[in-house]
N, C-alpha and C positions, 0 to 999 in steps of 0.2 A: 443625198443622205438617205432617202427611203431605200434605195437599192443596196446601199452599204449595210443598213440595219437588217434588211431582209436576208441578205447573204449570211450575216452573223447568226441570225435565228434559224437559218436553214429553211426559210419559207419561200413560197412561190408568189407571195403577194407583198405589196409595200406595207411597211410597218403601220402607218396611220390607219390603213384599212384593216389590217389584222388586229390592231389594238382596239378598234371600234367593234369588231366582231367579238373579240374576247370580252370586252366590257359588256356587250349585250348578253353574252352567255352568263357572266357573273351576275348581272341584274336579274336574269330569269331564275337563277339558282338562289338568289338572296333570301326569299321568304323562308325556305327550309333552313338556311344557315342562321337566320335570325332566331328561329325556333330553337335551334341547337344552342346558340349563344345564351338565350334566356334560361334554357334548361341547365346548362353548366353554371351559369351565374347563381341560380337559385339553390343549387345543391353542391356547394364547395366542399372540398376535403383537404385536411391538413397534410403536410409533407410526410411521405412514406406511408400514408393511409389512403391513397387515392384509388381505392379498389373499384368503386362504381364508375368514377371518371375514366379510369383506364379501360374498363369494359366498353364504355361508350366510344372512346377513340378507336379501340380495336374493331368494333363493329362498323364504324363509319368507313374505315379503310378497307375492311373485308368486303363490305357492300360495294365499294368502288372498284374492286378487282385486285386488291393487293393480297400477297401471302403474308399472313400476320402471325407474329410470335409474341405471346404475352409473358409477363413475369420476368422480364429482363432487368436485373439490378433492383429487384423488389417488385414494384408495380409497373415497371417500364414496358412500353410497347414498341416493337419494331415491325414496320410494314414495308414489304419489299415488292418492287415491280421491275422485272427484267424485260428489256425491250431491245434486244440485239446488242451488238458490240458498241462500245463507247465508254465514256467516263462514268464514274459513279458520283452522284450528287446526294448529299444528306441534308434534309431539312428537319429542323428540330423545333418542337414545342414543349411547353411545360404543363404539368398536370396539377400542381398543388396550389393551395390558397393560403391565406394568412390568418393568424389568430387576432382578427380585428372585428369589431362590431360595426356593421355597415350602417352608414348614416347618409345615404344618397337620396332617399325618397323614391327610388325606382319602384314601379309596381311589381317587379320581379326580384325585389331585394332578398338577400339571404337572411333567414331567421335561424340558421343552423347553429346549434350549440353542442359541443362534445366535451367529454372528460379528457383532461390532460394527464400527464404522467403522475401528477400529484393528486389526482382524483377530483380536481376542481372543474366546474362547468365553465367553459370558455366559448366565446363566439368565434365564428369562422366566416370569412368573406373573401371573394376574389378582388382584393383591393390592389392587386398589382397588374391586373389585365391578362392573366394567363387564360381566362375564359375567352377573351378576344383572340389571343394567339392560337388557341386550339381551333377556333372557328376559322381563322385564316388558313391554318394548316389543313383543315378538312376541305375547305373550298379549293385550295391549291391542288390537293390530291385529286379531286374530281376533274379539275380543268386539265391537268397533265394527262390523266387517263383519256380524256376526250381528244387531246392533241397528240396522242402517241404516234400518229403517222408523221409528225414533224420533229421527232427527236429519236435518238438512239443511245442506249446506255442503260444504266441501272439507277433506279430511284430508291433511296432509303429514307423513309420517314420515321422519325423516332418521337415518341411522346414520353418525356422524361419525368420521373418523380423527383421530389425533394430538391427543387431548385432553391427554395427559400432557406434551406438549411445548408446549402453548399455541398451536399453529399450525393445528389442524384447522378450527376455526370460521372463521378468517380465510380459509383456503384455499377452503372451500366458498362463502363469500360472494364472494370474488374470482372464483370460477368461475361466478357467476351464480345462486346459490341463490335470491335474491329477485327475479331478473329472468327467468330461464329457467323458473322455476316460480312458482306463485301466492305472493304475499307474504302472510305470515300476519297475522291480526288478534290472535292470541294465541300465545305460546310456552309449552310445558310440558316439564318433565323431573323425574326423581327422582334422588336420590343416597343410597346407603346410608350409615349412620352408626353409630358405636359408642355414641353418646349416648342411644339409645332402644332399647327391647326390640323384637325382631322381632314383627310384627303390629301395630305402631303407626306413625304418621306425625307429622311435625312441620311446622307452618306458621308462617312468620314474615314479617311485612311489613317492607319496607325492605331495607337491605343485609344479605344472608345470608352472603356470602363477600367477602373483601377483594380489592382490586386488588393485583396483584403485578408488581413490576419486578425483573428479574434484571440485575445490573450487573457489569461487569468493571472493576476498578480496578487500574491499574499504578502502583506507587510507584517512582520512579526514584532511583538513587543513583550513586555513583562508586566502582566496585569496586577491589579491591586485595588486598594480603597481609593475612591475619588478624592477623599480629603487628605490623602498622604501621597501626593504625586512624586515626592522625592524618593520614595521607596519603589518606584516603578520605572518602566520605559514605555511611555504612552505611545501606542502606534498610530493614534489618530493625527496628532500634529506631524508625525513623520510622514504619514500618507499624504497629508496636505502639502508638505514640502516637496515630496516626489511629484505630485500632480502639477505644482507650479513649475518645477524644473523641467518637466517633460515638454512644456510648451516651447522651450528653447530649441528642441530638435528641429521643429519646422521653421522657427523664426531666425535661428542662428547657425544651424548645421546643414540645412537643406538648401540646394540650389534653387533660388527663387523662380527659375524658369521651368522647374519640374514640380508640379503640384504634389502635395503630400498632406495627409491628415493624421493626427493622433488625437483620438477622442476617448476620454474616460466616461463610459456610459453608465457605470454602476459602482457604488461604493457602499460597503456594509461593514460596520464595526460597532461593537458594544451592544448591551441589552438593557442597561438601566442608568439612571442619572448619576449615581455615585459609585459606579464600578468602572475602573479603567480596564479595557479589554486586553486580551492576550494577542489579538491580531486584527487586522483590517483586510478585507478582501475587495479587490477592485477588478472590474472587467473593462478591457480596452479594445478599441477597434482602430487598426492601423491601415491606412490606405497609401499605396505607392504605385508608381507607373513603370518601374524597371527594377531588376534584381539588385543592382548595386545600391539603389536608394532604399529598397526594402531592407537589405542587410544593415545599412547605416542606421535606420530607424529602430530595428529590433535590437541591434547591439547597443544602441544608445539608451534604450529603455532599461536594459539590464544594467548598464554602467551607472546610470543615474540612480536607479533604485538601490543598488548596493553601496554606492559611495555616499548617498544621503544617509543611509543607515549607519555607515561607519562614522560619518560626521556627527551623528546623533548619539554615538557611543554604544551601539549594539555590538554584542560579541560576535565573532566570526561564525559561530555555529548557529546564529539566529538571523542570517541575512535573508532579505526578501527572496521569494521563489517565484519564478516566471514560467508559465506553461502556455504553449501555443495549442489551442484547442480546435482551430479551424483555419484553413488557408485556401484562398481562391486566387488563381492566376489572373494576370491582366487579360482583358478581352481585347485582342489585337486583330484589327481588320487588315488583311493583306492589301498593301497599296496597289499591287499589280491587279488583284481581283477587283478592287474598287474602280481602278482606272478602266478595266474592261467593261464593267457593268454600267457605269455612269452614263456613257453615251447611248447605250441601248435603252435604258430606262427613260432618259431625257427625250430621246426621239419618239418614244411611244407615248409618254405621259406629259411631257412639256417641262420647261425649266421652272415654271411656277409650282410644280408638284415636286420635282426632284431638287432638293436643296442641300446645302452643306450642313452636316450634322454636328452637333456640339458634343465633345467628349465630357463625360461626367465622372465624378469620384465614387459613384455607386459601383457595385460589383456583382458578378454572377458567374455561374459555372459553365455557361456555354463556352467559355474560354478554354476549358479542359480539352475539348476535342481538337482544337487547333494546335495545342502544344505537344501532342503525341508525336514522338519522333518516328520517321522523318516528318517534319512539320507539314500540316495540311492547310492550304489556303482557306481562310474562313472570313466571313463577313456577317456581322449583325447590323441590321438596318433599323434606324429609328422610324417608328410609325406614329405620325401625329395623332393626338387623341382628343384635343380640345375643340369644342364647337367653334367653327370659324368666326361666327359673329361675336361670341364671347371673347375669343382670342384677339380680334381686332379692336374691341372696345376696352380691353383691360390694359391699363397703363403699366401696372406693376404685376407682371405675370408670375413673379415669385409668390404672390398671394393666392394663386389658383390652387385648388386641391390637386395633388399629384399622386402617383403610385405610392402605395403604402398608407395613404390617408383614408380615413373612414368615409370620406366624401368623394373619393375618386370614382367617377362615372364617365368613361370615355364616350365620345360621340360615335356610337358603334357602327352605324351603317357606312358612312364614308371611310372610316378607318378599316373596316373589314374588307370592303371592296378594293380599296387601294392596296392593302396588304396582299390580297390574292393576286391582283394584277402584278405587283412587284415580284413576288416569289415565282409566279408562273413564267413571266418574261425572263427572269434571271436563270431559271432552270432550263428553259428552252434554249437560251443562248449557250449555256455551258454544255448542253447535250445535243447541240445542233448536228444534224446529219451532214457529213462532208459532201461538198459539191464536186 
């Protein structure tokens, strides 16, 4: 086994020994990485406004020896390191934070507040772990530079803006990510998760995260006096009927073996007790795991909304209107790439560390890079984030704070070290020098 893995990594030492040396190097580097993590955590920036965060990431990779281009797709950073002939491997991190008020109690908690588009002061926090991802990304960059004698090819590190709004990957691609810079043969990333203890990773082949569509649905009515409903077409009970009927898409139209979600996250209609409104506006989130299922759900929402309105007696020129305002593709992990990396990572870190990952109905735009034709083998790896003692003692782990919670505080040190080890080993295998 050690000889097999050593051959795959292109190394002249057995993997357990190499992994021990790599771990020692990560441990030595950790104090500076922890300082970086705390700096990023304490100074978060919202999507598409990651100006200072991008500068930090650019400088970190420039200091490590990369050729760096800033301002790609907005505030995106592309760091390039060419090291002879061989495959191109892209490793991605995210720059942005969330409009969440931190409630972790950490001594380096965020107290940042900024004005939103409406001029309101809102809090900002790294409640999704992108600060952790950036630190892992930086540590991986340093390690791969240090190990450049053991690999050959091109390393492309990208720090992507606006993941939380689902627009950052598309913006970087539109700005020539795969034409101005080397097109990758493989895409890699990590994402922290509450479902695993810190110090472990989760690998899963196939769909890891769902596709997501954000929809605006306007239900039209004929307004009037609340005391004279017979002279109106009240859109509020019509909207209620539509919401109830939408639930049948998952319960009666969807294949039970293919998970799906239709959530009405917002409903707004009316301004006063005794006024029947002219319309009700709803915001929907639709999650699917393949294109046929996605089409069924989106077509079904349109069909239900229109036919409920017809049953309600609305004229044809006042049918509900549906608009897709955001779409994110399925995050699909290449089964072949997972099968290649799993034995490498297991041999180096052990089966207690390398676990089977759980697919979730969350979504994110790392998926965009893998769907560019011709398809690029891509893998996102779950990075355990919960203190192992807390994880072991918690009976109902659904009650633990998770990403997007104001209380999400991953166990940083084991998570960062494990993330660096994982991405470094994966990249070394993919760019191993031929024997």
